[in-house]
PDB file of N, H, CA, C and O in Angstrom:
ATOM      1  N   MET A   1     -28.707   5.908   0.080  1.00  0.00           N
ATOM      2  CA  MET A   1     -27.836   6.783  -0.687  1.00  0.00           C
ATOM      3  C   MET A   1     -27.251   6.034  -1.885  1.00  0.00           C
ATOM      4  O   MET A   1     -27.393   4.817  -2.010  1.00  0.00           O
ATOM      5  N   ALA A   2     -26.605   6.778  -2.744  1.00  0.00           N
ATOM      6  H   ALA A   2     -26.491   7.766  -2.643  1.00  0.00           H
ATOM      7  CA  ALA A   2     -25.981   6.187  -3.920  1.00  0.00           C
ATOM      8  C   ALA A   2     -24.759   5.380  -3.512  1.00  0.00           C
ATOM      9  O   ALA A   2     -24.056   5.723  -2.562  1.00  0.00           O
ATOM     10  N   LYS A   3     -24.522   4.311  -4.243  1.00  0.00           N
ATOM     11  H   LYS A   3     -25.094   4.033  -5.015  1.00  0.00           H
ATOM     12  CA  LYS A   3     -23.390   3.449  -3.932  1.00  0.00           C
ATOM     13  C   LYS A   3     -22.708   3.045  -5.226  1.00  0.00           C
ATOM     14  O   LYS A   3     -23.362   2.710  -6.213  1.00  0.00           O
ATOM     15  N   GLY A   4     -21.381   3.082  -5.205  1.00  0.00           N
ATOM     16  H   GLY A   4     -20.849   3.354  -4.403  1.00  0.00           H
ATOM     17  CA  GLY A   4     -20.620   2.681  -6.379  1.00  0.00           C
ATOM     18  C   GLY A   4     -20.509   1.170  -6.460  1.00  0.00           C
ATOM     19  O   GLY A   4     -21.211   0.465  -5.735  1.00  0.00           O
ATOM     20  N   PRO A   5     -19.645   0.656  -7.323  1.00  0.00           N
ATOM     21  CA  PRO A   5     -19.401  -0.780  -7.391  1.00  0.00           C
ATOM     22  C   PRO A   5     -18.888  -1.314  -6.062  1.00  0.00           C
ATOM     23  O   PRO A   5     -18.640  -0.540  -5.138  1.00  0.00           O
ATOM     24  N   LYS A   6     -18.730  -2.606  -5.959  1.00  0.00           N
ATOM     25  H   LYS A   6     -18.932  -3.235  -6.710  1.00  0.00           H
ATOM     26  CA  LYS A   6     -18.395  -3.246  -4.689  1.00  0.00           C
ATOM     27  C   LYS A   6     -17.209  -2.607  -3.970  1.00  0.00           C
ATOM     28  O   LYS A   6     -17.226  -2.497  -2.744  1.00  0.00           O
ATOM     29  N   THR A   7     -16.187  -2.188  -4.701  1.00  0.00           N
ATOM     30  H   THR A   7     -16.173  -2.278  -5.697  1.00  0.00           H
ATOM     31  CA  THR A   7     -15.010  -1.602  -4.053  1.00  0.00           C
ATOM     32  C   THR A   7     -15.035  -0.086  -4.076  1.00  0.00           C
ATOM     33  O   THR A   7     -14.053   0.547  -3.686  1.00  0.00           O
ATOM     34  N   GLY A   8     -16.136   0.517  -4.526  1.00  0.00           N
ATOM     35  H   GLY A   8     -16.933   0.003  -4.842  1.00  0.00           H
ATOM     36  CA  GLY A   8     -16.248   1.971  -4.578  1.00  0.00           C
ATOM     37  C   GLY A   8     -16.577   2.540  -3.205  1.00  0.00           C
ATOM     38  O   GLY A   8     -16.663   1.808  -2.219  1.00  0.00           O
ATOM     39  N   THR A   9     -16.757   3.832  -3.155  1.00  0.00           N
ATOM     40  H   THR A   9     -16.687   4.427  -3.956  1.00  0.00           H
ATOM     41  CA  THR A   9     -17.067   4.485  -1.890  1.00  0.00           C
ATOM     42  C   THR A   9     -18.523   4.894  -1.863  1.00  0.00           C
ATOM     43  O   THR A   9     -19.083   5.318  -2.874  1.00  0.00           O
ATOM     44  N   LYS A  10     -19.127   4.762  -0.700  1.00  0.00           N
ATOM     45  H   LYS A  10     -18.672   4.418   0.121  1.00  0.00           H
ATOM     46  CA  LYS A  10     -20.498   5.215  -0.537  1.00  0.00           C
ATOM     47  C   LYS A  10     -20.474   6.717  -0.273  1.00  0.00           C
ATOM     48  O   LYS A  10     -19.593   7.220   0.424  1.00  0.00           O
ATOM     49  N   VAL A  11     -21.429   7.412  -0.826  1.00  0.00           N
ATOM     50  H   VAL A  11     -22.145   7.003  -1.392  1.00  0.00           H
ATOM     51  CA  VAL A  11     -21.495   8.856  -0.663  1.00  0.00           C
ATOM     52  C   VAL A  11     -21.672   9.214   0.807  1.00  0.00           C
ATOM     53  O   VAL A  11     -21.055  10.164   1.288  1.00  0.00           O
ATOM     54  N   ALA A  12     -22.503   8.469   1.526  1.00  0.00           N
ATOM     55  H   ALA A  12     -23.005   7.697   1.135  1.00  0.00           H
ATOM     56  CA  ALA A  12     -22.747   8.759   2.941  1.00  0.00           C
ATOM     57  C   ALA A  12     -21.456   8.627   3.751  1.00  0.00           C
ATOM     58  O   ALA A  12     -21.217   9.408   4.672  1.00  0.00           O
ATOM     59  N   ASP A  13     -20.631   7.647   3.411  1.00  0.00           N
ATOM     60  H   ASP A  13     -20.825   7.013   2.663  1.00  0.00           H
ATOM     61  CA  ASP A  13     -19.361   7.466   4.116  1.00  0.00           C
ATOM     62  C   ASP A  13     -18.425   8.640   3.856  1.00  0.00           C
ATOM     63  O   ASP A  13     -17.735   9.098   4.767  1.00  0.00           O
ATOM     64  N   VAL A  14     -18.400   9.120   2.637  1.00  0.00           N
ATOM     65  H   VAL A  14     -18.961   8.748   1.897  1.00  0.00           H
ATOM     66  CA  VAL A  14     -17.517  10.234   2.283  1.00  0.00           C
ATOM     67  C   VAL A  14     -17.999  11.517   2.957  1.00  0.00           C
ATOM     68  O   VAL A  14     -17.190  12.299   3.455  1.00  0.00           O
ATOM     69  N   ARG A  15     -19.308  11.731   2.972  1.00  0.00           N
ATOM     70  H   ARG A  15     -19.965  11.095   2.568  1.00  0.00           H
ATOM     71  CA  ARG A  15     -19.856  12.942   3.596  1.00  0.00           C
ATOM     72  C   ARG A  15     -19.595  12.982   5.100  1.00  0.00           C
ATOM     73  O   ARG A  15     -19.509  14.063   5.682  1.00  0.00           O
ATOM     74  N   ALA A  16     -19.468  11.823   5.729  1.00  0.00           N
ATOM     75  H   ALA A  16     -19.538  10.945   5.256  1.00  0.00           H
ATOM     76  CA  ALA A  16     -19.265  11.755   7.173  1.00  0.00           C
ATOM     77  C   ALA A  16     -17.834  12.107   7.580  1.00  0.00           C
ATOM     78  O   ALA A  16     -17.567  12.327   8.761  1.00  0.00           O
ATOM     79  N   LYS A  17     -16.923  12.162   6.627  1.00  0.00           N
ATOM     80  H   LYS A  17     -17.141  11.984   5.668  1.00  0.00           H
ATOM     81  CA  LYS A  17     -15.518  12.426   6.945  1.00  0.00           C
ATOM     82  C   LYS A  17     -15.260  13.917   7.136  1.00  0.00           C
ATOM     83  O   LYS A  17     -15.970  14.766   6.599  1.00  0.00           O
ATOM     84  N   SER A  18     -14.225  14.206   7.915  1.00  0.00           N
ATOM     85  H   SER A  18     -13.648  13.516   8.352  1.00  0.00           H
ATOM     86  CA  SER A  18     -13.826  15.596   8.133  1.00  0.00           C
ATOM     87  C   SER A  18     -13.011  16.083   6.929  1.00  0.00           C
ATOM     88  O   SER A  18     -12.674  15.303   6.038  1.00  0.00           O
ATOM     89  N   ALA A  19     -12.704  17.369   6.918  1.00  0.00           N
ATOM     90  H   ALA A  19     -12.978  18.002   7.642  1.00  0.00           H
ATOM     91  CA  ALA A  19     -11.939  17.947   5.808  1.00  0.00           C
ATOM     92  C   ALA A  19     -10.549  17.321   5.721  1.00  0.00           C
ATOM     93  O   ALA A  19     -10.052  17.063   4.624  1.00  0.00           O
ATOM     94  N   ASP A  20      -9.917  17.075   6.879  1.00  0.00           N
ATOM     95  H   ASP A  20     -10.321  17.285   7.770  1.00  0.00           H
ATOM     96  CA  ASP A  20      -8.585  16.454   6.871  1.00  0.00           C
ATOM     97  C   ASP A  20      -8.642  15.034   6.336  1.00  0.00           C
ATOM     98  O   ASP A  20      -7.768  14.611   5.579  1.00  0.00           O
ATOM     99  N   GLU A  21      -9.675  14.300   6.732  1.00  0.00           N
ATOM    100  H   GLU A  21     -10.385  14.643   7.347  1.00  0.00           H
ATOM    101  CA  GLU A  21      -9.830  12.924   6.259  1.00  0.00           C
ATOM    102  C   GLU A  21     -10.097  12.897   4.753  1.00  0.00           C
ATOM    103  O   GLU A  21      -9.598  12.025   4.042  1.00  0.00           O
ATOM    104  N   LEU A  22     -10.885  13.854   4.277  1.00  0.00           N
ATOM    105  H   LEU A  22     -11.290  14.563   4.855  1.00  0.00           H
ATOM    106  CA  LEU A  22     -11.140  13.932   2.838  1.00  0.00           C
ATOM    107  C   LEU A  22      -9.862  14.241   2.069  1.00  0.00           C
ATOM    108  O   LEU A  22      -9.628  13.685   0.997  1.00  0.00           O
ATOM    109  N   GLY A  23      -9.038  15.127   2.619  1.00  0.00           N
ATOM    110  H   GLY A  23      -9.229  15.578   3.490  1.00  0.00           H
ATOM    111  CA  GLY A  23      -7.764  15.439   1.978  1.00  0.00           C
ATOM    112  C   GLY A  23      -6.857  14.230   1.892  1.00  0.00           C
ATOM    113  O   GLY A  23      -6.212  13.999   0.869  1.00  0.00           O
ATOM    114  N   ALA A  24      -6.806  13.458   2.968  1.00  0.00           N
ATOM    115  H   ALA A  24      -7.330  13.645   3.799  1.00  0.00           H
ATOM    116  CA  ALA A  24      -5.987  12.240   2.983  1.00  0.00           C
ATOM    117  C   ALA A  24      -6.540  11.207   2.004  1.00  0.00           C
ATOM    118  O   ALA A  24      -5.786  10.521   1.314  1.00  0.00           O
ATOM    119  N   MET A  25      -7.856  11.110   1.957  1.00  0.00           N
ATOM    120  H   MET A  25      -8.468  11.668   2.517  1.00  0.00           H
ATOM    121  CA  MET A  25      -8.496  10.167   1.040  1.00  0.00           C
ATOM    122  C   MET A  25      -8.205  10.545  -0.409  1.00  0.00           C
ATOM    123  O   MET A  25      -7.942   9.681  -1.246  1.00  0.00           O
ATOM    124  N   LEU A  26      -8.255  11.843  -0.695  1.00  0.00           N
ATOM    125  H   LEU A  26      -8.469  12.545  -0.015  1.00  0.00           H
ATOM    126  CA  LEU A  26      -7.967  12.331  -2.041  1.00  0.00           C
ATOM    127  C   LEU A  26      -6.521  12.027  -2.433  1.00  0.00           C
ATOM    128  O   LEU A  26      -6.243  11.616  -3.560  1.00  0.00           O
ATOM    129  N   LEU A  27      -5.621  12.232  -1.497  1.00  0.00           N
ATOM    130  H   LEU A  27      -5.847  12.566  -0.582  1.00  0.00           H
ATOM    131  CA  LEU A  27      -4.209  11.940  -1.754  1.00  0.00           C
ATOM    132  C   LEU A  27      -4.003  10.454  -2.056  1.00  0.00           C
ATOM    133  O   LEU A  27      -3.279  10.104  -2.988  1.00  0.00           O
ATOM    134  N   ASP A  28      -4.638   9.581  -1.269  1.00  0.00           N
ATOM    135  H   ASP A  28      -5.226   9.866  -0.512  1.00  0.00           H
ATOM    136  CA  ASP A  28      -4.526   8.137  -1.496  1.00  0.00           C
ATOM    137  C   ASP A  28      -5.096   7.739  -2.853  1.00  0.00           C
ATOM    138  O   ASP A  28      -4.514   6.915  -3.559  1.00  0.00           O
ATOM    139  N   LEU A  29      -6.232   8.324  -3.216  1.00  0.00           N
ATOM    140  H   LEU A  29      -6.705   8.994  -2.643  1.00  0.00           H
ATOM    141  CA  LEU A  29      -6.840   8.000  -4.503  1.00  0.00           C
ATOM    142  C   LEU A  29      -5.966   8.477  -5.658  1.00  0.00           C
ATOM    143  O   LEU A  29      -5.852   7.790  -6.673  1.00  0.00           O
ATOM    144  N   ARG A  30      -5.349   9.648  -5.513  1.00  0.00           N
ATOM    145  H   ARG A  30      -5.441  10.206  -4.689  1.00  0.00           H
ATOM    146  CA  ARG A  30      -4.460  10.135  -6.586  1.00  0.00           C
ATOM    147  C   ARG A  30      -3.220   9.264  -6.729  1.00  0.00           C
ATOM    148  O   ARG A  30      -2.735   9.045  -7.839  1.00  0.00           O
ATOM    149  N   LYS A  31      -2.704   8.764  -5.599  1.00  0.00           N
ATOM    150  H   LYS A  31      -3.098   8.942  -4.697  1.00  0.00           H
ATOM    151  CA  LYS A  31      -1.561   7.847  -5.671  1.00  0.00           C
ATOM    152  C   LYS A  31      -1.959   6.556  -6.379  1.00  0.00           C
ATOM    153  O   LYS A  31      -1.218   6.033  -7.211  1.00  0.00           O
ATOM    154  N   GLU A  32      -3.145   6.053  -6.033  1.00  0.00           N
ATOM    155  H   GLU A  32      -3.747   6.478  -5.358  1.00  0.00           H
ATOM    156  CA  GLU A  32      -3.629   4.838  -6.691  1.00  0.00           C
ATOM    157  C   GLU A  32      -3.834   5.083  -8.177  1.00  0.00           C
ATOM    158  O   GLU A  32      -3.506   4.225  -8.997  1.00  0.00           O
ATOM    159  N   GLN A  33      -4.372   6.242  -8.533  1.00  0.00           N
ATOM    160  H   GLN A  33      -4.638   6.939  -7.867  1.00  0.00           H
ATOM    161  CA  GLN A  33      -4.585   6.574  -9.939  1.00  0.00           C
ATOM    162  C   GLN A  33      -3.256   6.609 -10.690  1.00  0.00           C
ATOM    163  O   GLN A  33      -3.162   6.116 -11.814  1.00  0.00           O
ATOM    164  N   PHE A  34      -2.235   7.190 -10.072  1.00  0.00           N
ATOM    165  H   PHE A  34      -2.312   7.591  -9.159  1.00  0.00           H
ATOM    166  CA  PHE A  34      -0.914   7.233 -10.700  1.00  0.00           C
ATOM    167  C   PHE A  34      -0.387   5.818 -10.926  1.00  0.00           C
ATOM    168  O   PHE A  34       0.116   5.498 -12.003  1.00  0.00           O
ATOM    169  N   ASN A  35      -0.505   4.969  -9.895  1.00  0.00           N
ATOM    170  H   ASN A  35      -0.914   5.229  -9.020  1.00  0.00           H
ATOM    171  CA  ASN A  35      -0.017   3.592 -10.022  1.00  0.00           C
ATOM    172  C   ASN A  35      -0.770   2.827 -11.107  1.00  0.00           C
ATOM    173  O   ASN A  35      -0.168   2.052 -11.850  1.00  0.00           O
ATOM    174  N   LEU A  36      -2.087   3.042 -11.204  1.00  0.00           N
ATOM    175  H   LEU A  36      -2.576   3.672 -10.601  1.00  0.00           H
ATOM    176  CA  LEU A  36      -2.864   2.369 -12.241  1.00  0.00           C
ATOM    177  C   LEU A  36      -2.467   2.845 -13.624  1.00  0.00           C
ATOM    178  O   LEU A  36      -2.382   2.044 -14.555  1.00  0.00           O
ATOM    179  N   ARG A  37      -2.220   4.154 -13.773  1.00  0.00           N
ATOM    180  H   ARG A  37      -2.289   4.805 -13.017  1.00  0.00           H
ATOM    181  CA  ARG A  37      -1.779   4.677 -15.070  1.00  0.00           C
ATOM    182  C   ARG A  37      -0.423   4.090 -15.446  1.00  0.00           C
ATOM    183  O   ARG A  37      -0.182   3.747 -16.604  1.00  0.00           O
ATOM    184  N   PHE A  38       0.447   3.980 -14.471  1.00  0.00           N
ATOM    185  H   PHE A  38       0.251   4.258 -13.531  1.00  0.00           H
ATOM    186  CA  PHE A  38       1.771   3.421 -14.711  1.00  0.00           C
ATOM    187  C   PHE A  38       1.660   1.958 -15.134  1.00  0.00           C
ATOM    188  O   PHE A  38       2.335   1.526 -16.069  1.00  0.00           O
ATOM    189  N   GLN A  39       0.815   1.200 -14.449  1.00  0.00           N
ATOM    190  H   GLN A  39       0.267   1.551 -13.689  1.00  0.00           H
ATOM    191  CA  GLN A  39       0.626  -0.214 -14.793  1.00  0.00           C
ATOM    192  C   GLN A  39       0.037  -0.362 -16.195  1.00  0.00           C
ATOM    193  O   GLN A  39       0.415  -1.261 -16.947  1.00  0.00           O
ATOM    194  N   ARG A  40      -0.908   0.544 -16.539  1.00  0.00           N
ATOM    195  H   ARG A  40      -1.215   1.274 -15.928  1.00  0.00           H
ATOM    196  CA  ARG A  40      -1.515   0.468 -17.872  1.00  0.00           C
ATOM    197  C   ARG A  40      -0.472   0.759 -18.950  1.00  0.00           C
ATOM    198  O   ARG A  40      -0.470   0.124 -20.005  1.00  0.00           O
ATOM    199  N   ALA A  41       0.408   1.713 -18.686  1.00  0.00           N
ATOM    200  H   ALA A  41       0.407   2.229 -17.829  1.00  0.00           H
ATOM    201  CA  ALA A  41       1.423   2.086 -19.674  1.00  0.00           C
ATOM    202  C   ALA A  41       2.441   0.963 -19.882  1.00  0.00           C
ATOM    203  O   ALA A  41       2.973   0.801 -20.980  1.00  0.00           O
ATOM    204  N   THR A  42       2.710   0.192 -18.832  1.00  0.00           N
ATOM    205  H   THR A  42       2.278   0.324 -17.940  1.00  0.00           H
ATOM    206  CA  THR A  42       3.691  -0.886 -18.957  1.00  0.00           C
ATOM    207  C   THR A  42       3.042  -2.222 -19.298  1.00  0.00           C
ATOM    208  O   THR A  42       3.729  -3.239 -19.386  1.00  0.00           O
ATOM    209  N   GLY A  43       1.715  -2.228 -19.492  1.00  0.00           N
ATOM    210  H   GLY A  43       1.157  -1.401 -19.421  1.00  0.00           H
ATOM    211  CA  GLY A  43       1.026  -3.454 -19.877  1.00  0.00           C
ATOM    212  C   GLY A  43       0.776  -4.416 -18.740  1.00  0.00           C
ATOM    213  O   GLY A  43       0.507  -5.590 -18.991  1.00  0.00           O
ATOM    214  N   GLN A  44       0.854  -3.972 -17.505  1.00  0.00           N
ATOM    215  H   GLN A  44       1.073  -3.018 -17.301  1.00  0.00           H
ATOM    216  CA  GLN A  44       0.672  -4.852 -16.358  1.00  0.00           C
ATOM    217  C   GLN A  44      -0.723  -4.755 -15.745  1.00  0.00           C
ATOM    218  O   GLN A  44      -1.041  -5.512 -14.827  1.00  0.00           O
ATOM    219  N   LEU A  45      -1.549  -3.851 -16.227  1.00  0.00           N
ATOM    220  H   LEU A  45      -1.290  -3.236 -16.972  1.00  0.00           H
ATOM    221  CA  LEU A  45      -2.861  -3.625 -15.629  1.00  0.00           C
ATOM    222  C   LEU A  45      -3.842  -4.695 -16.098  1.00  0.00           C
ATOM    223  O   LEU A  45      -3.986  -4.933 -17.297  1.00  0.00           O
ATOM    224  N   GLU A  46      -4.512  -5.337 -15.145  1.00  0.00           N
ATOM    225  H   GLU A  46      -4.394  -5.144 -14.171  1.00  0.00           H
ATOM    226  CA  GLU A  46      -5.502  -6.356 -15.486  1.00  0.00           C
ATOM    227  C   GLU A  46      -6.917  -5.848 -15.247  1.00  0.00           C
ATOM    228  O   GLU A  46      -7.790  -6.037 -16.095  1.00  0.00           O
ATOM    229  N   GLY A  47      -7.159  -5.209 -14.112  1.00  0.00           N
ATOM    230  H   GLY A  47      -6.451  -5.055 -13.423  1.00  0.00           H
ATOM    231  CA  GLY A  47      -8.496  -4.731 -13.795  1.00  0.00           C
ATOM    232  C   GLY A  47      -8.717  -3.325 -14.315  1.00  0.00           C
ATOM    233  O   GLY A  47      -8.608  -2.362 -13.556  1.00  0.00           O
ATOM    234  N   VAL A  48      -9.026  -3.189 -15.597  1.00  0.00           N
ATOM    235  H   VAL A  48      -9.115  -3.972 -16.214  1.00  0.00           H
ATOM    236  CA  VAL A  48      -9.140  -1.864 -16.204  1.00  0.00           C
ATOM    237  C   VAL A  48     -10.327  -1.079 -15.665  1.00  0.00           C
ATOM    238  O   VAL A  48     -10.333   0.147 -15.772  1.00  0.00           O
ATOM    239  N   ALA A  49     -11.316  -1.723 -15.098  1.00  0.00           N
ATOM    240  H   ALA A  49     -11.312  -2.719 -15.011  1.00  0.00           H
ATOM    241  CA  ALA A  49     -12.481  -1.023 -14.552  1.00  0.00           C
ATOM    242  C   ALA A  49     -12.105  -0.195 -13.335  1.00  0.00           C
ATOM    243  O   ALA A  49     -12.778   0.787 -13.020  1.00  0.00           O
ATOM    244  N   ARG A  50     -11.049  -0.577 -12.658  1.00  0.00           N
ATOM    245  H   ARG A  50     -10.502  -1.375 -12.914  1.00  0.00           H
ATOM    246  CA  ARG A  50     -10.624   0.152 -11.451  1.00  0.00           C
ATOM    247  C   ARG A  50     -10.182   1.576 -11.792  1.00  0.00           C
ATOM    248  O   ARG A  50     -10.337   2.479 -10.970  1.00  0.00           O
ATOM    249  N   VAL A  51      -9.634   1.788 -12.992  1.00  0.00           N
ATOM    250  H   VAL A  51      -9.508   1.054 -13.660  1.00  0.00           H
ATOM    251  CA  VAL A  51      -9.199   3.125 -13.420  1.00  0.00           C
ATOM    252  C   VAL A  51     -10.401   4.068 -13.409  1.00  0.00           C
ATOM    253  O   VAL A  51     -10.324   5.175 -12.876  1.00  0.00           O
ATOM    254  N   ARG A  52     -11.489   3.633 -13.989  1.00  0.00           N
ATOM    255  H   ARG A  52     -11.551   2.734 -14.423  1.00  0.00           H
ATOM    256  CA  ARG A  52     -12.706   4.447 -14.057  1.00  0.00           C
ATOM    257  C   ARG A  52     -13.285   4.684 -12.669  1.00  0.00           C
ATOM    258  O   ARG A  52     -13.740   5.782 -12.350  1.00  0.00           O
ATOM    259  N   GLN A  53     -13.260   3.651 -11.862  1.00  0.00           N
ATOM    260  H   GLN A  53     -12.890   2.759 -12.121  1.00  0.00           H
ATOM    261  CA  GLN A  53     -13.804   3.741 -10.512  1.00  0.00           C
ATOM    262  C   GLN A  53     -13.019   4.727  -9.651  1.00  0.00           C
ATOM    263  O   GLN A  53     -13.614   5.513  -8.914  1.00  0.00           O
ATOM    264  N   VAL A  54     -11.705   4.692  -9.735  1.00  0.00           N
ATOM    265  H   VAL A  54     -11.222   4.053 -10.333  1.00  0.00           H
ATOM    266  CA  VAL A  54     -10.867   5.616  -8.965  1.00  0.00           C
ATOM    267  C   VAL A  54     -11.090   7.044  -9.436  1.00  0.00           C
ATOM    268  O   VAL A  54     -11.153   7.966  -8.623  1.00  0.00           O
ATOM    269  N   ARG A  55     -11.208   7.230 -10.747  1.00  0.00           N
ATOM    270  H   ARG A  55     -11.156   6.481 -11.407  1.00  0.00           H
ATOM    271  CA  ARG A  55     -11.450   8.565 -11.284  1.00  0.00           C
ATOM    272  C   ARG A  55     -12.768   9.124 -10.748  1.00  0.00           C
ATOM    273  O   ARG A  55     -12.849  10.302 -10.399  1.00  0.00           O
ATOM    274  N   ARG A  56     -13.778   8.296 -10.685  1.00  0.00           N
ATOM    275  H   ARG A  56     -13.712   7.339 -10.968  1.00  0.00           H
ATOM    276  CA  ARG A  56     -15.076   8.747 -10.171  1.00  0.00           C
ATOM    277  C   ARG A  56     -15.033   8.995  -8.669  1.00  0.00           C
ATOM    278  O   ARG A  56     -15.677   9.919  -8.171  1.00  0.00           O
ATOM    279  N   ASP A  57     -14.278   8.176  -7.948  1.00  0.00           N
ATOM    280  H   ASP A  57     -13.755   7.425  -8.352  1.00  0.00           H
ATOM    281  CA  ASP A  57     -14.136   8.395  -6.505  1.00  0.00           C
ATOM    282  C   ASP A  57     -13.436   9.725  -6.234  1.00  0.00           C
ATOM    283  O   ASP A  57     -13.803  10.439  -5.301  1.00  0.00           O
ATOM    284  N   ILE A  58     -12.428  10.062  -7.045  1.00  0.00           N
ATOM    285  H   ILE A  58     -12.129   9.482  -7.803  1.00  0.00           H
ATOM    286  CA  ILE A  58     -11.737  11.346  -6.903  1.00  0.00           C
ATOM    287  C   ILE A  58     -12.726  12.489  -7.133  1.00  0.00           C
ATOM    288  O   ILE A  58     -12.745  13.458  -6.375  1.00  0.00           O
ATOM    289  N   ALA A  59     -13.535  12.374  -8.167  1.00  0.00           N
ATOM    290  H   ALA A  59     -13.519  11.587  -8.783  1.00  0.00           H
ATOM    291  CA  ALA A  59     -14.524  13.413  -8.456  1.00  0.00           C
ATOM    292  C   ALA A  59     -15.528  13.531  -7.313  1.00  0.00           C
ATOM    293  O   ALA A  59     -15.931  14.636  -6.950  1.00  0.00           O
ATOM    294  N   ARG A  60     -15.929  12.397  -6.746  1.00  0.00           N
ATOM    295  H   ARG A  60     -15.602  11.499  -7.040  1.00  0.00           H
ATOM    296  CA  ARG A  60     -16.881  12.395  -5.641  1.00  0.00           C
ATOM    297  C   ARG A  60     -16.304  13.112  -4.429  1.00  0.00           C
ATOM    298  O   ARG A  60     -16.988  13.924  -3.806  1.00  0.00           O
ATOM    299  N   VAL A  61     -15.065  12.824  -4.093  1.00  0.00           N
ATOM    300  H   VAL A  61     -14.509  12.164  -4.599  1.00  0.00           H
ATOM    301  CA  VAL A  61     -14.424  13.447  -2.934  1.00  0.00           C
ATOM    302  C   VAL A  61     -14.261  14.950  -3.167  1.00  0.00           C
ATOM    303  O   VAL A  61     -14.534  15.750  -2.272  1.00  0.00           O
ATOM    304  N   LYS A  62     -13.817  15.335  -4.363  1.00  0.00           N
ATOM    305  H   LYS A  62     -13.595  14.685  -5.090  1.00  0.00           H
ATOM    306  CA  LYS A  62     -13.626  16.761  -4.658  1.00  0.00           C
ATOM    307  C   LYS A  62     -14.952  17.517  -4.612  1.00  0.00           C
ATOM    308  O   LYS A  62     -14.996  18.658  -4.152  1.00  0.00           O
ATOM    309  N   THR A  63     -16.026  16.897  -5.079  1.00  0.00           N
ATOM    310  H   THR A  63     -15.991  15.970  -5.452  1.00  0.00           H
ATOM    311  CA  THR A  63     -17.339  17.528  -5.047  1.00  0.00           C
ATOM    312  C   THR A  63     -17.789  17.760  -3.619  1.00  0.00           C
ATOM    313  O   THR A  63     -18.281  18.839  -3.288  1.00  0.00           O
ATOM    314  N   ILE A  64     -17.626  16.765  -2.779  1.00  0.00           N
ATOM    315  H   ILE A  64     -17.227  15.889  -3.048  1.00  0.00           H
ATOM    316  CA  ILE A  64     -18.060  16.892  -1.383  1.00  0.00           C
ATOM    317  C   ILE A  64     -17.188  17.899  -0.639  1.00  0.00           C
ATOM    318  O   ILE A  64     -17.681  18.632   0.219  1.00  0.00           O
ATOM    319  N   MET A  65     -15.904  17.941  -0.958  1.00  0.00           N
ATOM    320  H   MET A  65     -15.503  17.346  -1.654  1.00  0.00           H
ATOM    321  CA  MET A  65     -15.026  18.948  -0.345  1.00  0.00           C
ATOM    322  C   MET A  65     -15.492  20.357  -0.727  1.00  0.00           C
ATOM    323  O   MET A  65     -15.521  21.251   0.119  1.00  0.00           O
ATOM    324  N   ALA A  66     -15.850  20.553  -1.979  1.00  0.00           N
ATOM    325  H   ALA A  66     -15.827  19.828  -2.666  1.00  0.00           H
ATOM    326  CA  ALA A  66     -16.321  21.862  -2.439  1.00  0.00           C
ATOM    327  C   ALA A  66     -17.644  22.231  -1.768  1.00  0.00           C
ATOM    328  O   ALA A  66     -17.858  23.387  -1.403  1.00  0.00           O
ATOM    329  N   GLU A  67     -18.525  21.253  -1.609  1.00  0.00           N
ATOM    330  H   GLU A  67     -18.351  20.314  -1.906  1.00  0.00           H
ATOM    331  CA  GLU A  67     -19.808  21.512  -0.934  1.00  0.00           C
ATOM    332  C   GLU A  67     -19.571  21.947   0.505  1.00  0.00           C
ATOM    333  O   GLU A  67     -20.210  22.881   0.990  1.00  0.00           O
ATOM    334  N   LYS A  68     -18.652  21.271   1.186  1.00  0.00           N
ATOM    335  H   LYS A  68     -18.132  20.513   0.792  1.00  0.00           H
ATOM    336  CA  LYS A  68     -18.367  21.616   2.581  1.00  0.00           C
ATOM    337  C   LYS A  68     -17.749  23.006   2.690  1.00  0.00           C
ATOM    338  O   LYS A  68     -18.054  23.751   3.621  1.00  0.00           O
ATOM    339  N   MET A  69     -16.882  23.355   1.741  1.00  0.00           N
ATOM    340  H   MET A  69     -16.634  22.749   0.985  1.00  0.00           H
ATOM    341  CA  MET A  69     -16.271  24.684   1.764  1.00  0.00           C
ATOM    342  C   MET A  69     -17.342  25.768   1.526  1.00  0.00           C
ATOM    343  O   MET A  69     -17.335  26.813   2.177  1.00  0.00           O
ATOM    344  N   ARG A  70     -18.250  25.501   0.593  1.00  0.00           N
ATOM    345  H   ARG A  70     -18.256  24.653   0.064  1.00  0.00           H
ATOM    346  CA  ARG A  70     -19.315  26.454   0.304  1.00  0.00           C
ATOM    347  C   ARG A  70     -20.230  26.647   1.506  1.00  0.00           C
ATOM    348  O   ARG A  70     -20.612  27.772   1.829  1.00  0.00           O
ATOM    349  N   SER A  71     -20.579  25.553   2.163  1.00  0.00           N
ATOM    350  H   SER A  71     -20.269  24.640   1.901  1.00  0.00           H
ATOM    351  CA  SER A  71     -21.470  25.677   3.318  1.00  0.00           C
ATOM    352  C   SER A  71     -20.758  26.344   4.484  1.00  0.00           C
ATOM    353  O   SER A  71     -21.401  27.046   5.264  1.00  0.00           O
ATOM    354  N   ALA A  72     -19.454  26.149   4.630  1.00  0.00           N
ATOM    355  H   ALA A  72     -18.931  25.579   3.997  1.00  0.00           H
ATOM    356  CA  ALA A  72     -18.698  26.809   5.692  1.00  0.00           C
ATOM    357  C   ALA A  72     -18.578  28.311   5.424  1.00  0.00           C
ATOM    358  O   ALA A  72     -18.567  29.115   6.357  1.00  0.00           O
ATOM    359  N   ALA A  73     -18.488  28.679   4.161  1.00  0.00           N
ATOM    360  H   ALA A  73     -18.496  28.026   3.404  1.00  0.00           H
ATOM    361  CA  ALA A  73     -18.368  30.099   3.812  1.00  0.00           C
ATOM    362  C   ALA A  73     -19.681  30.828   4.068  1.00  0.00           C
ATOM    363  O   ALA A  73     -19.672  32.014   4.397  1.00  0.00           O
ATOM    364  N   ARG A  74     -20.783  30.151   3.926  1.00  0.00           N
ATOM    365  H   ARG A  74     -20.790  29.188   3.658  1.00  0.00           H
ATOM    366  CA  ARG A  74     -22.089  30.769   4.168  1.00  0.00           C
ATOM    367  C   ARG A  74     -22.383  30.919   5.647  1.00  0.00           C
ATOM    368  O   ARG A  74     -23.079  31.850   6.054  1.00  0.00           O
ATOM    369  N   ALA A  75     -21.862  30.017   6.446  1.00  0.00           N
ATOM    370  H   ALA A  75     -21.297  29.261   6.116  1.00  0.00           H
ATOM    371  CA  ALA A  75     -22.174  30.033   7.888  1.00  0.00           C
ATOM    372  C   ALA A  75     -21.407  31.098   8.643  1.00  0.00           C
ATOM    373  O   ALA A  75     -21.566  31.230   9.857  1.00  0.00           O
TER     374      ALA A  75
END
């Protein structure tokens, strides 16, 4: 399966999670995104690549959540 950078999430790992786990994961990623934005605004951010990685992880989780909702609606 597709794999992100070393600290990114694997798609297979995300797909294996339940809806509640995905929701919690999304919440954690959004909190991290907020903290990274705050650090960037105050000039304290060093690892700027992490901002992009978190944004993509959020998109990945939201996509898989939508896929699961669509497949549940069809069943």
